Biopython code that builds the backbone (N, CA, C, O; Angstrom):
import numpy as np
from Bio.PDB.StructureBuilder import StructureBuilder

atoms = [
    (1, "UNK", "N", (-15.291, -70.867, -28.181)),
    (1, "UNK", "CA", (-15.909, -71.382, -29.375)),
    (1, "UNK", "C", (-14.833, -71.811, -30.374)),
    (1, "UNK", "O", (-14.983, -72.824, -31.058)),
    (2, "UNK", "N", (-13.769, -71.053, -30.453)),
    (2, "UNK", "CA", (-12.686, -71.377, -31.386)),
    (2, "UNK", "C", (-12.059, -72.718, -31.036)),
    (2, "UNK", "O", (-11.778, -73.522, -31.925)),
    (3, "UNK", "N", (-11.839, -72.967, -29.756)),
    (3, "UNK", "CA", (-11.245, -74.235, -29.325)),
    (3, "UNK", "C", (-12.190, -75.384, -29.644)),
    (3, "UNK", "O", (-11.748, -76.440, -30.097)),
    (4, "UNK", "N", (-13.481, -75.195, -29.415)),
    (4, "UNK", "CA", (-14.460, -76.234, -29.738)),
    (4, "UNK", "C", (-14.429, -76.548, -31.226)),
    (4, "UNK", "O", (-14.419, -77.714, -31.618)),
    (5, "UNK", "N", (-14.415, -75.516, -32.050)),
    (5, "UNK", "CA", (-14.388, -75.720, -33.500)),
    (5, "UNK", "C", (-13.121, -76.460, -33.915)),
    (5, "UNK", "O", (-13.176, -77.349, -34.766)),
    (6, "UNK", "N", (-11.999, -76.110, -33.334)),
    (6, "UNK", "CA", (-10.746, -76.800, -33.656)),
    (6, "UNK", "C", (-10.810, -78.263, -33.238)),
    (6, "UNK", "O", (-10.341, -79.138, -33.966)),
    (7, "UNK", "N", (-11.383, -78.529, -32.079)),
    (7, "UNK", "CA", (-11.510, -79.913, -31.615)),
    (7, "UNK", "C", (-12.410, -80.731, -32.531)),
    (7, "UNK", "O", (-12.111, -81.887, -32.832)),
    (8, "UNK", "N", (-13.497, -80.141, -32.970)),
    (8, "UNK", "CA", (-14.415, -80.852, -33.868)),
    (8, "UNK", "C", (-13.730, -81.123, -35.206)),
    (8, "UNK", "O", (-13.829, -82.226, -35.743)),
    (9, "UNK", "N", (-13.046, -80.135, -35.734)),
    (9, "UNK", "CA", (-12.330, -80.331, -37.010)),
    (9, "UNK", "C", (-11.279, -81.428, -36.895)),
    (9, "UNK", "O", (-11.128, -82.253, -37.797)),
    (10, "UNK", "N", (-10.561, -81.431, -35.786)),
    (10, "UNK", "CA", (-9.543, -82.468, -35.572)),
    (10, "UNK", "C", (-10.208, -83.845, -35.503)),
    (10, "UNK", "O", (-9.714, -84.810, -36.086)),
    (11, "UNK", "N", (-11.315, -83.926, -34.794)),
    (11, "UNK", "CA", (-12.019, -85.197, -34.656)),
    (11, "UNK", "C", (-12.496, -85.701, -36.016)),
    (11, "UNK", "O", (-12.344, -86.883, -36.322)),
    (12, "UNK", "N", (-13.063, -84.831, -36.825)),
    (12, "UNK", "CA", (-13.544, -85.212, -38.157)),
    (12, "UNK", "C", (-12.376, -85.679, -39.024)),
    (12, "UNK", "O", (-12.479, -86.688, -39.721)),
    (13, "UNK", "N", (-11.287, -84.956, -38.981)),
    (13, "UNK", "CA", (-10.106, -85.329, -39.765)),
    (13, "UNK", "C", (-9.585, -86.705, -39.349)),
    (13, "UNK", "O", (-9.225, -87.525, -40.194)),
    (14, "UNK", "N", (-9.550, -86.943, -38.054)),
    (14, "UNK", "CA", (-9.091, -88.232, -37.546)),
    (14, "UNK", "C", (-9.992, -89.367, -38.035)),
    (14, "UNK", "O", (-9.506, -90.418, -38.452)),
    (15, "UNK", "N", (-11.307, -89.146, -37.980)),
    (15, "UNK", "CA", (-12.231, -90.179, -38.455)),
    (15, "UNK", "C", (-12.022, -90.460, -39.935)),
    (15, "UNK", "O", (-11.947, -91.618, -40.347)),
    (16, "UNK", "N", (-11.928, -89.411, -40.728)),
    (16, "UNK", "CA", (-11.820, -89.588, -42.173)),
    (16, "UNK", "C", (-10.514, -90.243, -42.590)),
    (16, "UNK", "O", (-10.491, -91.029, -43.537)),
    (17, "UNK", "N", (-9.422, -89.929, -41.893)),
    (17, "UNK", "CA", (-8.116, -90.462, -42.288)),
    (17, "UNK", "C", (-7.792, -91.808, -41.656)),
    (17, "UNK", "O", (-7.134, -92.644, -42.276)),
    (18, "UNK", "N", (-8.254, -92.024, -40.418)),
    (18, "UNK", "CA", (-7.863, -93.227, -39.686)),
    (18, "UNK", "C", (-8.979, -94.263, -39.583)),
    (18, "UNK", "O", (-8.790, -95.433, -39.915)),
    (19, "UNK", "N", (-10.127, -93.821, -39.126)),
    (19, "UNK", "CA", (-11.184, -94.786, -38.802)),
    (19, "UNK", "C", (-11.950, -95.275, -40.030)),
    (19, "UNK", "O", (-12.180, -96.475, -40.178)),
    (20, "UNK", "N", (-12.344, -94.359, -40.904)),
    (20, "UNK", "CA", (-13.162, -94.756, -42.045)),
    (20, "UNK", "C", (-12.471, -95.781, -42.944)),
    (20, "UNK", "O", (-13.114, -96.745, -43.360)),
    (21, "UNK", "N", (-11.185, -95.608, -43.257)),
    (21, "UNK", "CA", (-10.537, -96.644, -44.072)),
    (21, "UNK", "C", (-10.530, -98.018, -43.381)),
    (21, "UNK", "O", (-10.654, -99.047, -44.044)),
    (22, "UNK", "N", (-10.386, -98.029, -42.062)),
    (22, "UNK", "CA", (-10.412, -99.298, -41.328)),
    (22, "UNK", "C", (-11.797, -99.928, -41.390)),
    (22, "UNK", "O", (-11.925, -101.143, -41.543)),
    (23, "UNK", "N", (-12.821, -99.113, -41.274)),
    (23, "UNK", "CA", (-14.197, -99.617, -41.357)),
    (23, "UNK", "C", (-14.450, -100.187, -42.748)),
    (23, "UNK", "O", (-15.064, -101.244, -42.891)),
    (24, "UNK", "N", (-13.973, -99.479, -43.772)),
    (24, "UNK", "CA", (-14.158, -99.974, -45.139)),
    (24, "UNK", "C", (-13.490, -101.334, -45.327)),
    (24, "UNK", "O", (-14.020, -102.202, -46.021)),
    (25, "UNK", "N", (-12.325, -101.514, -44.706)),
    (25, "UNK", "CA", (-11.636, -102.800, -44.807)),
    (25, "UNK", "C", (-12.386, -103.887, -44.048)),
    (25, "UNK", "O", (-12.494, -105.019, -44.521)),
    (26, "UNK", "N", (-12.898, -103.546, -42.881)),
    (26, "UNK", "CA", (-13.529, -104.539, -42.003)),
    (26, "UNK", "C", (-14.933, -104.927, -42.464)),
    (26, "UNK", "O", (-15.370, -106.055, -42.238)),
    (27, "UNK", "N", (-15.638, -103.997, -43.110)),
    (27, "UNK", "CA", (-17.018, -104.250, -43.529)),
    (27, "UNK", "C", (-17.088, -104.240, -45.044)),
    (27, "UNK", "O", (-16.506, -103.373, -45.696)),
    (28, "UNK", "N", (-17.784, -105.182, -45.587)),
    (28, "UNK", "CA", (-17.974, -105.206, -47.026)),
    (28, "UNK", "C", (-18.943, -104.116, -47.462)),
    (28, "UNK", "O", (-19.657, -103.535, -46.644)),
    (29, "UNK", "N", (-18.954, -103.854, -48.742)),
    (29, "UNK", "CA", (-19.837, -102.816, -49.292)),
    (29, "UNK", "C", (-21.295, -103.086, -48.963)),
    (29, "UNK", "O", (-22.019, -102.171, -48.569)),
    (30, "UNK", "N", (-21.732, -104.319, -49.117)),
    (30, "UNK", "CA", (-23.133, -104.645, -48.862)),
    (30, "UNK", "C", (-23.524, -104.353, -47.420)),
    (30, "UNK", "O", (-24.616, -103.847, -47.162)),
    (31, "UNK", "N", (-22.643, -104.667, -46.484)),
    (31, "UNK", "CA", (-22.946, -104.414, -45.072)),
    (31, "UNK", "C", (-22.995, -102.909, -44.795)),
    (31, "UNK", "O", (-23.831, -102.450, -44.016)),
    (32, "UNK", "N", (-22.110, -102.144, -45.425)),
    (32, "UNK", "CA", (-22.131, -100.689, -45.242)),
    (32, "UNK", "C", (-23.406, -100.089, -45.810)),
    (32, "UNK", "O", (-23.987, -99.188, -45.206)),
    (33, "UNK", "N", (-23.845, -100.573, -46.954)),
    (33, "UNK", "CA", (-25.092, -100.094, -47.548)),
    (33, "UNK", "C", (-26.265, -100.442, -46.627)),
    (33, "UNK", "O", (-27.148, -99.616, -46.392)),
    (34, "UNK", "N", (-26.262, -101.652, -46.120)),
    (34, "UNK", "CA", (-27.325, -102.083, -45.197)),
    (34, "UNK", "C", (-27.347, -101.191, -43.950)),
    (34, "UNK", "O", (-28.414, -100.769, -43.503)),
    (35, "UNK", "N", (-26.198, -100.916, -43.408)),
    (35, "UNK", "CA", (-26.093, -100.062, -42.230)),
    (35, "UNK", "C", (-26.600, -98.654, -42.541)),
    (35, "UNK", "O", (-27.288, -98.048, -41.720)),
    (36, "UNK", "N", (-26.268, -98.136, -43.706)),
    (36, "UNK", "CA", (-26.754, -96.822, -44.121)),
    (36, "UNK", "C", (-28.266, -96.785, -44.242)),
    (36, "UNK", "O", (-28.901, -95.799, -43.870)),
    (37, "UNK", "N", (-28.839, -97.853, -44.758)),
    (37, "UNK", "CA", (-30.295, -97.940, -44.877)),
    (37, "UNK", "C", (-30.949, -97.978, -43.490)),
    (37, "UNK", "O", (-31.992, -97.360, -43.276)),
    (38, "UNK", "N", (-30.336, -98.699, -42.559)),
    (38, "UNK", "CA", (-30.860, -98.751, -41.196)),
    (38, "UNK", "C", (-30.796, -97.378, -40.541)),
    (38, "UNK", "O", (-31.723, -96.984, -39.834)),
    (39, "UNK", "N", (-29.718, -96.656, -40.770)),
    (39, "UNK", "CA", (-29.569, -95.316, -40.217)),
    (39, "UNK", "C", (-30.636, -94.383, -40.781)),
    (39, "UNK", "O", (-31.257, -93.622, -40.039)),
    (40, "UNK", "N", (-30.844, -94.443, -42.081)),
    (40, "UNK", "CA", (-31.853, -93.606, -42.715)),
    (40, "UNK", "C", (-33.240, -93.901, -42.146)),
    (40, "UNK", "O", (-34.009, -92.979, -41.875)),
    (41, "UNK", "N", (-33.558, -95.170, -41.968)),
    (41, "UNK", "CA", (-34.861, -95.549, -41.410)),
    (41, "UNK", "C", (-34.998, -95.090, -39.961)),
    (41, "UNK", "O", (-36.079, -94.677, -39.541)),
    (42, "UNK", "N", (-33.914, -95.158, -39.198)),
    (42, "UNK", "CA", (-33.965, -94.773, -37.782)),
    (42, "UNK", "C", (-34.138, -93.266, -37.609)),
    (42, "UNK", "O", (-34.633, -92.822, -36.573)),
    (43, "UNK", "N", (-33.744, -92.482, -38.593)),
    (43, "UNK", "CA", (-33.863, -91.028, -38.482)),
    (43, "UNK", "C", (-35.317, -90.596, -38.306)),
    (43, "UNK", "O", (-35.581, -89.575, -37.672)),
    (44, "UNK", "N", (-36.251, -91.347, -38.851)),
    (44, "UNK", "CA", (-37.657, -90.965, -38.726)),
    (44, "UNK", "C", (-38.137, -91.078, -37.277)),
    (44, "UNK", "O", (-39.069, -90.379, -36.878)),
    (45, "UNK", "N", (-37.512, -91.946, -36.494)),
    (45, "UNK", "CA", (-37.890, -92.124, -35.089)),
    (45, "UNK", "C", (-37.028, -91.304, -34.134)),
    (45, "UNK", "O", (-37.330, -91.220, -32.944)),
    (46, "UNK", "N", (-35.975, -90.710, -34.637)),
    (46, "UNK", "CA", (-35.044, -89.982, -33.776)),
    (46, "UNK", "C", (-35.678, -88.687, -33.273)),
    (46, "UNK", "O", (-36.405, -88.020, -34.010)),
    (47, "UNK", "N", (-35.402, -88.335, -32.020)),
    (47, "UNK", "CA", (-35.954, -87.082, -31.496)),
    (47, "UNK", "C", (-35.365, -85.878, -32.238)),
    (47, "UNK", "O", (-34.183, -85.867, -32.579)),
    (48, "UNK", "N", (-36.182, -84.891, -32.476)),
    (48, "UNK", "CA", (-35.745, -83.686, -33.188)),
    (48, "UNK", "C", (-35.191, -82.642, -32.217)),
    (48, "UNK", "O", (-34.385, -81.796, -32.603)),
    (49, "UNK", "N", (-35.621, -82.704, -30.978)),
    (49, "UNK", "CA", (-35.212, -81.715, -29.987)),
    (49, "UNK", "C", (-34.390, -82.402, -28.902)),
    (49, "UNK", "O", (-34.947, -83.151, -28.100)),
    (50, "UNK", "N", (-33.081, -82.166, -28.858)),
    (50, "UNK", "CA", (-32.235, -82.865, -27.882)),
    (50, "UNK", "C", (-32.627, -82.567, -26.437)),
    (50, "UNK", "O", (-32.324, -83.356, -25.542)),
    (51, "UNK", "N", (-33.289, -81.450, -26.201)),
    (51, "UNK", "CA", (-33.693, -81.118, -24.840)),
    (51, "UNK", "C", (-34.878, -81.953, -24.361)),
    (51, "UNK", "O", (-35.167, -81.994, -23.165)),
    (52, "UNK", "N", (-35.556, -82.610, -25.281)),
    (52, "UNK", "CA", (-36.693, -83.449, -24.919)),
    (52, "UNK", "C", (-36.320, -84.909, -24.708)),
    (52, "UNK", "O", (-37.180, -85.720, -24.366)),
    (53, "UNK", "N", (-35.050, -85.258, -24.906)),
    (53, "UNK", "CA", (-34.585, -86.624, -24.701)),
    (53, "UNK", "C", (-34.434, -86.859, -23.201)),
    (53, "UNK", "O", (-33.741, -86.107, -22.515)),
    (54, "UNK", "N", (-35.088, -87.910, -22.693)),
    (54, "UNK", "CA", (-34.965, -88.165, -21.250)),
    (54, "UNK", "C", (-33.520, -88.453, -20.852)),
    (54, "UNK", "O", (-32.760, -89.043, -21.620)),
    (55, "UNK", "N", (-33.165, -88.045, -19.688)),
    (55, "UNK", "CA", (-31.811, -88.266, -19.186)),
    (55, "UNK", "C", (-31.579, -89.751, -18.983)),
    (55, "UNK", "O", (-32.507, -90.493, -18.661)),
    (56, "UNK", "N", (-30.345, -90.183, -19.170)),
    (56, "UNK", "CA", (-30.004, -91.582, -18.964)),
    (56, "UNK", "C", (-30.068, -91.964, -17.490)),
    (56, "UNK", "O", (-30.151, -93.146, -17.156)),
    (57, "UNK", "N", (-30.030, -90.990, -16.628)),
    (57, "UNK", "CA", (-30.051, -91.276, -15.193)),
    (57, "UNK", "C", (-31.455, -91.305, -14.623)),
    (57, "UNK", "O", (-31.637, -91.677, -13.464)),
    (58, "UNK", "N", (-32.456, -90.919, -15.411)),
    (58, "UNK", "CA", (-33.829, -90.923, -14.902)),
    (58, "UNK", "C", (-34.427, -92.298, -14.906)),
    (58, "UNK", "O", (-35.579, -92.472, -14.508)),
]
sb = StructureBuilder()
sb.init_structure("model")
sb.init_model(0)
sb.init_chain("A")
sb.init_seg("    ")
for serial, (resi, resn, name, xyz) in enumerate(atoms, 1):
    if name == "N":
        sb.init_residue(resn, " ", resi, " ")
    sb.init_atom(name, np.array(xyz, "f"), 0.0, 1.0, " ", f" {name:<3s}", serial, name[0])
structure = sb.get_structure()
């Protein structure tokens, strides 16, 4: 569990320091806001229980 937590923390740190600034440069504010709105709307359709999601191989 400790190794998993360390890996997740490292991944989050990498995204925040490396990827997010690049995304901000590549996408304008309006597009990021639009994308955020789409994500919020999609959450209502997203499955709540990951075990009920059909397998990609089925």
